[in-house]
C-alpha positions as CSV (number, residue, x, y, z in Angstrom):
1,M,-0.1,0.0,0.1
2,K,1.3,3.5,-0.7
3,K,2.2,5.6,1.9
4,F,0.8,8.8,1.5
5,F,2.5,12.0,3.0
6,V,-0.2,14.4,3.1
7,I,-0.4,18.3,4.1
8,L,-3.7,18.8,5.1
9,F,-4.8,22.3,6.6
10,A,-8.1,22.6,8.4
11,C,-8.1,26.1,7.3
12,L,-11.9,26.8,7.7
13,I,-14.1,29.4,6.4
14,C,-16.9,29.5,8.7
15,S,-20.7,30.6,8.7
16,G,-22.3,28.6,11.3
17,F,-21.5,25.2,10.2
18,N,-20.4,26.5,6.4
19,L,-17.0,25.8,6.3
20,A,-14.4,24.7,3.5
21,Y,-11.1,22.8,4.1
22,A,-8.2,24.2,2.1
23,V,-6.5,21.1,1.3
24,E,-2.9,20.8,-0.3
25,E,-1.9,18.2,-2.8
26,I,-1.6,14.8,-1.7
27,Y,1.6,12.9,-2.9
28,S,3.4,9.9,-2.0
29,L,7.2,8.4,-2.0
30,D,5.7,6.4,-5.0
31,D,5.2,9.6,-7.4
32,V,1.4,10.1,-6.7
33,E,1.1,13.0,-8.9
34,H,-1.6,15.3,-7.3
35,A,-5.0,15.3,-5.9
36,N,-7.7,17.2,-7.4
37,N,-8.9,20.7,-6.8
38,L,-11.7,20.5,-4.5
39,E,-14.6,23.2,-4.9
40,V,-16.8,23.6,-2.0
41,K,-19.9,25.3,-2.4
42,Q,-21.5,26.8,0.6
43,E,-25.2,27.6,1.0
44,E,-26.4,30.9,1.8
45,Q,-27.4,31.4,5.4
46,K,-28.4,34.3,7.6
47,V,-25.9,34.9,9.9
48,T,-26.6,36.6,13.4
49,P,-23.5,38.5,15.3
50,S,-23.3,35.4,17.9
51,D,-22.8,33.1,14.8
52,K,-19.6,34.8,13.4
53,V,-16.2,33.4,13.8
54,L,-14.0,35.9,15.9
55,Q,-10.9,37.1,13.8
56,L,-8.7,39.9,14.3
57,E,-7.2,41.8,11.3
58,V,-3.8,40.7,10.9
59,A,-1.1,42.5,8.5
60,F,1.4,39.9,6.7
61,D,4.7,41.7,7.1
62,W,6.9,38.5,6.6
63,L,8.6,39.6,3.6
64,D,9.5,43.2,5.1
65,I,10.9,42.2,8.5
66,S,14.6,41.6,9.2
67,Q,15.9,38.0,9.8
68,E,16.0,38.6,13.5
69,Q,12.1,39.6,13.5
70,K,11.3,36.4,11.7
71,E,13.4,34.4,14.0
72,D,11.7,35.8,17.0
73,L,8.2,35.0,15.4
74,I,9.3,31.6,14.9
75,S,10.0,31.2,18.5
76,D,6.8,32.8,19.6
77,Y,4.5,30.8,17.5
78,K,6.7,27.6,18.4
79,A,6.3,28.6,22.1
80,K,2.4,29.1,21.6
81,L,2.0,25.6,19.7
82,F,4.1,23.4,21.9
83,E,4.4,25.1,25.2
84,N,1.3,27.0,25.7
85,N,-1.5,25.2,23.8
86,T,-4.6,24.7,25.5
87,S,-5.0,21.4,23.7
88,K,-2.9,18.2,24.5
89,V,0.1,18.3,22.2
90,Y,1.6,14.9,22.7
91,Y,-0.1,11.3,23.4
92,T,1.3,8.1,24.1
93,K,0.0,5.1,21.9
94,D,-2.6,3.9,24.8
95,E,-3.7,7.5,25.1
96,F,-4.4,8.1,21.6
97,K,-6.1,4.6,21.3
98,K,-8.2,5.3,24.5
99,T,-9.3,8.9,23.3
100,F,-9.9,7.9,19.5
101,S,-10.5,4.1,19.1
102,D,-14.1,4.7,18.2
103,Y,-12.8,6.5,14.9
104,F,-10.3,4.1,13.8
105,K,-12.7,2.3,11.5
106,D,-15.5,4.2,9.6
107,K,-18.3,1.7,10.0
108,D,-20.2,3.6,7.3
109,Y,-17.3,3.7,4.8
110,K,-19.4,2.7,2.2
111,H,-21.9,5.2,2.4
112,H,-19.2,8.0,3.2
113,Y,-17.3,6.6,0.1
114,M,-20.4,7.0,-2.1
115,L,-21.2,10.5,-0.8
116,T,-17.3,12.0,-1.1
117,N,-17.0,10.2,-4.5
118,N,-20.1,11.8,-5.7
119,G,-19.0,15.5,-4.5
120,V,-21.0,15.6,-1.5
121,T,-19.3,18.1,1.2
122,E,-22.0,18.3,3.6
123,D,-25.1,16.4,5.0
124,E,-27.0,17.0,8.3
125,D,-24.2,14.9,10.2
126,A,-21.1,15.9,8.9
127,K,-18.8,17.9,6.5
128,Y,-16.6,15.8,3.9
129,C,-13.6,16.5,2.0
130,A,-12.5,13.8,-0.8
131,F,-8.9,13.3,-2.1
132,F,-8.4,12.0,-5.6
133,Y,-5.4,10.5,-7.2
134,K,-5.0,11.6,-10.8
135,K,-8.5,13.3,-10.4
136,N,-10.7,10.4,-10.8
137,T,-9.6,7.9,-8.2
138,L,-10.9,8.4,-4.7
139,V,-7.9,7.4,-2.3
140,M,-8.7,9.0,0.9
141,Y,-11.7,11.1,2.4
142,A,-12.1,13.2,5.5
143,I,-14.9,13.7,8.1
144,Q,-15.7,16.6,10.3
145,Y,-18.9,15.6,12.4
146,K,-21.1,18.2,13.6
147,N,-21.2,17.0,17.0
148,N,-17.4,16.9,17.2
149,P,-16.4,19.7,15.3
150,K,-13.0,20.0,17.0
151,N,-11.8,16.9,15.3
152,A,-11.4,15.9,11.5
153,F,-10.7,12.0,10.7
154,Y,-9.1,11.0,7.4
155,Y,-10.0,7.6,5.9
156,T,-8.8,5.3,3.3
157,A,-11.4,4.5,0.5
158,F,-11.8,1.2,2.8
159,G,-12.4,3.1,6.1
160,K,-9.1,2.8,7.7
161,M,-8.2,6.0,9.7
162,Y,-4.8,7.3,8.8
163,Y,-4.9,11.0,10.5
164,T,-6.8,12.8,12.8
165,D,-6.7,16.7,13.3
166,V,-7.3,18.0,16.7
167,M,-8.4,21.8,17.1
168,S,-7.6,23.6,20.1
169,D,-10.4,25.1,22.4
170,E,-10.5,28.5,21.0
171,Y,-11.7,26.8,17.6
172,P,-13.5,28.1,15.3
173,N,-12.4,31.4,16.6
174,F,-8.9,32.6,15.6
175,P,-6.4,32.4,16.4
176,Y,-6.3,28.6,17.0
177,T,-4.1,25.5,16.8
178,S,-4.5,22.3,14.7
179,M,-2.6,19.2,15.5
180,Q,-2.5,16.3,13.2
181,Y,-1.8,12.8,14.4
182,D,-1.1,9.3,12.6
183,R,-3.2,6.2,13.5
184,K,-0.6,5.4,16.3
185,G,-0.9,9.0,17.9
186,R,2.4,10.1,16.6
187,L,2.4,14.1,16.1
188,K,3.0,14.7,12.2
189,S,2.2,18.6,12.1
190,A,1.2,21.3,13.9
191,I,-0.4,24.5,12.7
192,Y,-0.9,28.1,14.4
193,F,-3.9,29.5,12.7
194,V,-3.3,33.5,13.2
195,S,-6.4,33.9,10.7
196,K,-7.8,32.6,7.8
197,D,-5.0,34.0,5.7
198,I,-2.0,33.2,7.9
199,Q,-0.8,30.0,9.3
200,Y,2.5,29.0,11.1
201,M,3.4,25.4,10.3
202,F,5.7,23.1,12.3
203,G,7.1,19.5,12.0
204,P,6.8,16.8,14.6
205,D,10.1,17.6,15.9
206,K,9.2,21.5,16.4
207,E,11.1,22.4,13.1
208,F,9.7,25.4,11.3
209,Q,8.4,24.4,8.0
210,G,7.1,27.8,6.9
211,V,4.2,30.3,6.9
212,W,1.3,30.4,4.7
213,Y,-0.1,33.6,3.3
214,K,-3.2,32.9,1.1
215,D,-1.9,30.7,-1.5
216,K,2.0,30.8,-0.9
217,M,4.1,29.4,1.8
218,Y,7.4,31.2,2.7
219,D,10.5,29.7,4.5
220,K,12.4,31.3,7.2
221,N,14.2,33.5,4.8
222,G,11.2,35.0,3.0
223,K,11.5,32.5,-0.3
224,T,8.3,30.8,-1.8
225,V,8.5,27.1,-1.1
226,L,5.0,26.0,-1.8
227,T,1.7,27.4,-3.4
228,R,-1.8,26.1,-3.1
229,T,-4.3,26.4,-5.7
230,N,-7.4,26.2,-4.0
231,W,-6.9,28.7,-1.0
C-alpha cells in the first residue's frame, strides 16, 4: 500500500457550520502526482452576530521584517504551539487509542465513500472532503462531525483511519491551533492559525516548515517554497 504524505490544513471558512477545507495536494513517495482541486459550494444562510467567527485583522509583513524579527516570530509561535497550547500536544499510543479508538474504523465507509466520490461536501451529520489520485480515483476522504467539530478524521477508501486533526479550544475563533496525528498517535504536523489568511506550520520535531499567506508558503528566509491552488 502506498504511503501517503499529506499536508492537510483545516483552514476553515466558517459561517455557522458552513466551512471549507483548504486542502493541499496529496502525494506519495511512489510519485502520486496530485489530488484534484476541491470546490466547496456553500449554502447561503443568514448569520447573526453570535454566529460570526471571531477574527482579528492581521497584517502580513513576513517579507518586510528583518531576519532577527522572523526568528523571533518563529520562536513565539513555536511556544504557542508546543508550550502554551490549550489542547493536548503529545499522546502515548495507549492514550491516543483510548481517546480515538471509536474512530479508527469508519463503520459507514461505503456510504461515506459514495457521498464523497459523488462530490457531497455536507449533510446533516458532517462535513466531508475527498482526495483523489489523478483526479478520478478516490484514495482518501475526511469527515468532520457536527457533534465533534474540533476533530477531523481522514480515512482510506476502505474506511481505515490514517490521520486525525485536533483543534484547540479556541476553534472556530481565530487564533487557534491544529495538531495532526497518525493512527498511532504520533504528531505529524502542528499549525498555528493566526487568521484565515495566515498560518505558521511546524513539523513533529518542532522544526519550522513555513508560514502560509493565502496561496503561498514562505520559508524562514522569505522564499516561496509551496503554493496551493485552492485557498
